[in-house]
Backbone as JSON, one array per atom type, in Angstrom:
{
  "sequence": "MTLQELEQLKQRILSERCMDQERKSPRVTVGMGTCGVKAGAGRVLKELEREIGKAGDVVLTHVGCIGLCSFEPIVEIADRSGPVTTYCHMTPEKVRKVVEEHLVGGKPVKEWILGVREH",
  "N": [[79.22, -2.67, -173.3], [78.77, -4.49, -176.13], [78.1, -7.92, -177.36], [79.1, -8.3, -179.74], [81.19, -6.54, -179.69], [83.05, -7.21, -177.66], [83.86, -9.53, -178.79], [85.22, -8.67, -180.77], [87.26, -7.45, -179.5], [88.53, -9.43, -177.97], [89.56, -10.89, -180.59], [91.35, -8.85, -180.84], [92.92, -8.52, -178.9], [94.15, -11.19, -178.63], [95.23, -11.26, -181.46], [97.25, -9.43, -181.24], [98.58, -10.93, -179.09], [99.85, -12.74, -180.7], [101.35, -11.34, -182.47], [103.05, -10.57, -180.66], [104.68, -12.55, -179.74], [106.05, -13.01, -181.97], [107.6, -10.76, -182.12], [108.53, -9.11, -184.25], [109.32, -6.36, -184.09], [110.2, -4.11, -181.91], [107.92, -3.37, -179.01], [106.52, -1.15, -177.19], [105.27, -0.61, -173.74], [103.18, 1.53, -171.94], [102.31, 2.23, -168.81], [99.21, 3.07, -167.85], [97.07, 3.13, -166.07], [94.96, 4.79, -163.04], [96.9, 5.18, -161.12], [99.07, 5.47, -163.07], [98.53, 7.61, -164.75], [98.23, 9.74, -162.75], [100.63, 10.26, -162.06], [102.12, 10.95, -164.09], [101.91, 9.78, -166.63], [100.52, 10.28, -168.76], [101.92, 12.59, -169.96], [103.99, 11.19, -170.44], [103.52, 9.09, -172.38], [102.39, 11.05, -174.76], [105.1, 12.03, -175.18], [106.56, 9.93, -175.99], [105.27, 9.08, -177.99], [105.85, 11.33, -179.65], [108.62, 10.77, -180.0], [109.22, 8.34, -180.91], [109.32, 7.44, -183.69], [112.06, 8.04, -184.35], [113.11, 5.69, -183.56], [112.67, 3.82, -185.73], [110.37, 0.94, -186.86], [108.51, 0.51, -184.22], [106.12, -0.68, -181.89], [103.7, 0.73, -180.29], [102.03, 0.8, -177.35], [99.26, 0.91, -174.61], [98.51, 0.23, -171.32], [96.1, -0.54, -168.49], [96.49, -0.52, -165.24], [99.38, -1.57, -163.92], [100.37, -2.48, -161.32], [102.36, -1.83, -159.97], [102.29, 0.71, -158.22], [103.9, 2.45, -156.85], [105.94, 2.78, -158.05], [105.11, 4.69, -160.82], [105.45, 6.61, -163.4], [105.32, 4.07, -165.6], [107.5, 2.35, -167.89], [107.23, -0.4, -170.28], [109.66, -2.04, -172.09], [109.74, -4.15, -174.94], [112.15, -6.16, -176.51], [113.35, -7.07, -179.79], [114.95, -9.2, -179.57], [114.01, -10.36, -177.29], [114.13, -9.9, -174.18], [112.4, -8.38, -171.86], [112.38, -5.33, -170.66], [112.03, -3.24, -168.1], [111.03, 0.42, -167.37], [111.42, 2.53, -164.75], [109.67, 5.55, -163.14], [109.41, 7.44, -164.99], [109.96, 10.32, -166.99], [108.67, 13.08, -169.4], [111.6, 13.68, -170.43], [113.36, 11.78, -169.51], [112.23, 9.89, -171.47], [113.1, 10.47, -174.09], [115.89, 9.89, -173.83], [115.99, 6.88, -173.31], [114.65, 6.53, -175.61], [116.67, 7.0, -177.71], [118.82, 5.95, -176.55], [118.39, 3.12, -175.84], [116.0, 2.06, -177.76], [116.93, 3.15, -180.14], [119.81, 2.58, -180.25], [120.34, 0.16, -178.8], [120.79, 0.18, -176.34], [120.11, -0.11, -173.21], [119.19, 1.99, -170.51], [120.25, 1.49, -167.85], [120.33, 2.84, -165.59], [117.68, 3.46, -164.94], [116.29, 1.43, -164.56], [113.73, -0.79, -163.66], [113.69, -3.61, -163.46], [114.55, -6.66, -165.49], [112.95, -8.86, -167.61], [112.9, -12.47, -168.94], [110.74, -12.95, -172.08]],
  "CA": [[79.77, -3.31, -174.49], [77.96, -5.5, -176.74], [78.87, -9.07, -177.16], [80.05, -8.29, -180.8], [82.03, -5.42, -179.56], [83.74, -7.96, -176.89], [84.16, -10.26, -179.42], [86.17, -7.75, -181.67], [88.31, -7.05, -178.47], [89.57, -10.26, -177.93], [90.05, -11.02, -181.66], [92.36, -7.59, -181.21], [93.93, -8.93, -178.13], [94.55, -12.44, -179.51], [96.33, -11.12, -182.53], [98.18, -8.66, -180.53], [99.75, -11.53, -178.87], [100.73, -13.52, -181.76], [102.48, -10.49, -183.1], [104.31, -10.1, -179.4], [105.63, -13.75, -179.54], [107.02, -13.28, -183.32], [108.06, -9.91, -182.13], [109.36, -8.55, -185.19], [109.15, -4.66, -183.76], [110.16, -3.65, -180.56], [106.97, -3.05, -178.64], [106.54, -0.33, -175.57], [103.79, -0.03, -173.25], [102.97, 2.52, -171.16], [101.08, 1.95, -167.71], [97.92, 4.14, -167.88], [96.17, 2.86, -164.77], [94.83, 5.98, -162.61], [97.88, 5.8, -160.35], [99.85, 5.87, -163.52], [98.27, 8.94, -164.95], [98.18, 10.69, -161.55], [102.14, 10.13, -161.68], [102.25, 11.87, -165.26], [101.99, 9.01, -167.83], [100.0, 10.95, -170.07], [102.92, 13.07, -170.68], [105.15, 10.38, -171.04], [103.01, 8.63, -173.86], [102.77, 11.86, -175.62], [106.7, 11.81, -175.51], [107.11, 8.71, -176.94], [104.46, 9.33, -179.57], [106.74, 12.09, -180.56], [110.13, 10.49, -180.35], [108.98, 7.05, -181.42], [109.68, 7.67, -185.04], [113.28, 7.95, -184.56], [113.56, 4.4, -183.52], [111.84, 2.87, -186.69], [109.5, 0.42, -186.78], [108.07, 0.25, -183.18], [104.69, -0.75, -181.72], [103.37, 1.58, -178.81], [100.84, 0.62, -176.64], [99.15, 1.28, -173.19], [97.56, -0.91, -170.54], [95.69, -0.16, -167.34], [97.75, -0.71, -164.15], [100.59, -2.64, -164.2], [100.74, -3.13, -160.42], [103.58, -1.0, -159.02], [101.83, 2.1, -158.09], [105.22, 3.47, -156.11], [107.16, 3.11, -159.82], [104.73, 5.04, -162.09], [104.92, 6.03, -164.5], [106.13, 3.16, -165.94], [107.25, 2.2, -169.29], [108.43, -1.3, -170.66], [110.3, -2.12, -173.44], [110.18, -5.83, -175.1], [113.26, -6.07, -177.69], [113.06, -7.77, -180.64], [115.83, -10.05, -178.87], [113.41, -11.33, -176.31], [114.03, -9.65, -172.97], [111.37, -6.92, -171.25], [113.1, -4.11, -169.86], [110.81, -2.16, -167.01], [111.8, 1.61, -166.76], [110.28, 3.31, -163.64], [109.89, 6.81, -162.38], [109.61, 7.78, -165.94], [109.31, 11.63, -167.24], [109.21, 13.05, -170.71], [112.8, 13.89, -170.45], [113.87, 10.25, -169.62], [111.52, 9.02, -172.68], [114.25, 10.98, -175.31], [117.26, 9.5, -173.61], [115.81, 5.83, -173.65], [114.37, 6.12, -176.98], [117.73, 7.04, -178.31], [119.98, 4.55, -176.45], [117.53, 1.77, -175.87], [115.45, 1.83, -179.12], [117.84, 3.18, -181.53], [121.06, 2.32, -179.7], [120.18, -0.72, -178.18], [121.61, -0.12, -174.86], [119.16, -0.02, -172.27], [119.26, 3.0, -169.8], [120.5, 1.0, -166.41], [120.01, 3.68, -163.9], [116.2, 3.62, -164.64], [115.5, 0.08, -164.86], [113.17, -1.65, -162.23], [113.73, -5.16, -163.86], [114.39, -7.02, -167.14], [112.49, -10.53, -167.6], [112.2, -12.93, -170.48], [109.34, -13.08, -172.52]],
  "C": [[79.01, -4.47, -174.81], [78.7, -7.15, -176.76], [79.74, -9.0, -178.85], [81.19, -7.41, -180.34], [83.46, -6.23, -178.52], [84.24, -8.85, -177.78], [85.65, -9.75, -180.35], [87.57, -7.48, -180.68], [89.1, -8.07, -178.1], [89.84, -10.95, -179.18], [91.81, -9.87, -181.43], [93.29, -8.1, -180.38], [94.54, -10.42, -178.45], [95.68, -12.16, -180.88], [97.52, -10.3, -181.85], [99.26, -9.38, -180.18], [100.54, -12.61, -179.52], [101.57, -12.79, -182.27], [103.4, -10.37, -182.06], [104.91, -11.44, -179.27], [106.41, -13.79, -181.01], [107.95, -12.39, -182.95], [109.44, -9.72, -183.17], [109.85, -7.19, -185.16], [109.13, -4.8, -182.15], [108.52, -3.33, -180.12], [107.15, -2.4, -177.17], [105.36, -0.16, -175.13], [103.87, 0.64, -172.09], [101.76, 2.1, -170.19], [100.13, 3.06, -167.61], [96.6, 3.65, -167.05], [96.19, 4.23, -163.99], [96.09, 6.29, -161.8], [98.92, 6.31, -161.73], [99.84, 7.33, -164.47], [98.2, 10.0, -164.08], [99.79, 11.05, -161.61], [102.59, 10.98, -162.84], [102.58, 10.65, -166.35], [101.68, 9.45, -168.79], [100.81, 11.87, -170.76], [103.93, 12.06, -171.31], [104.58, 9.47, -172.41], [102.99, 9.82, -174.85], [104.07, 12.28, -175.99], [106.99, 11.12, -176.29], [106.16, 8.8, -178.08], [105.05, 10.16, -180.57], [107.9, 11.93, -181.01], [110.31, 9.16, -180.68], [109.39, 6.64, -182.77], [111.04, 7.74, -185.08], [113.73, 6.62, -184.43], [113.23, 3.2, -184.89], [110.39, 2.16, -186.43], [109.1, 0.0, -185.27], [106.77, 0.18, -182.61], [104.65, 0.12, -180.25], [102.26, 1.5, -178.65], [100.34, 1.26, -175.34], [98.32, 0.35, -172.53], [97.11, -0.09, -169.32], [96.61, -0.03, -166.23], [98.25, -1.94, -164.08], [101.11, -3.05, -162.72], [101.68, -2.81, -159.46], [103.26, 0.25, -158.77], [103.01, 3.18, -157.73], [106.2, 3.93, -157.42], [106.84, 3.68, -160.63], [105.41, 6.36, -161.94], [105.99, 4.82, -164.68], [106.0, 2.9, -167.23], [108.16, 1.03, -169.8], [108.68, -1.69, -172.06], [110.29, -3.58, -173.88], [110.79, -5.68, -176.42], [112.69, -7.02, -178.48], [113.64, -9.35, -180.11], [115.06, -11.02, -177.6], [113.39, -10.52, -174.87], [112.81, -8.25, -172.91], [111.91, -6.19, -170.1], [111.88, -3.25, -169.28], [111.49, -0.89, -166.82], [110.51, 2.1, -165.61], [110.54, 4.93, -163.54], [109.98, 7.78, -163.67], [109.09, 9.23, -166.29], [109.74, 11.75, -168.66], [110.65, 13.39, -171.12], [113.81, 12.54, -170.66], [113.56, 9.76, -170.71], [112.66, 9.31, -174.06], [115.44, 10.13, -174.84], [116.88, 7.68, -173.87], [115.02, 5.37, -174.83], [115.87, 6.19, -177.95], [118.95, 6.31, -178.0], [119.3, 3.42, -176.56], [117.22, 1.18, -177.16], [116.32, 1.9, -180.24], [119.25, 2.54, -181.26], [121.17, 1.11, -179.37], [120.82, -1.35, -176.87], [120.6, 0.21, -174.23], [119.84, 1.09, -171.06], [119.72, 2.39, -168.11], [120.1, 1.79, -165.4], [118.26, 3.8, -163.62], [115.31, 2.43, -164.71], [114.84, -0.63, -163.4], [113.58, -3.01, -162.66], [113.92, -5.59, -165.22], [114.01, -8.8, -166.47], [112.54, -11.2, -169.23], [110.87, -12.88, -171.07], [108.85, -14.52, -172.46]]
}
């Protein structure tokens, strides 16, 4: 990467952090490190791209390794109200239920939650 490209990346990340602190929209993050991809995170991300429109204004993003390889594919949902819910062992079928119940209905799907933390 050039110095200019690195600076642009830095500005984009800082902008996303500011947006995340305000959290006007829920943010859904998919772990796409090699362990996540091997476990099926690509299919999970594609299903999220298809289903996310049902939930209204949602920010969908992906990151590298989350560091919990044995729980991949991992999806995190940062709600407007503050908590970040981490779902593990996600599949395209689970995505549909999480979008419907958590993002649309406001009720996390407890049986697939790895953890919940405050932002």
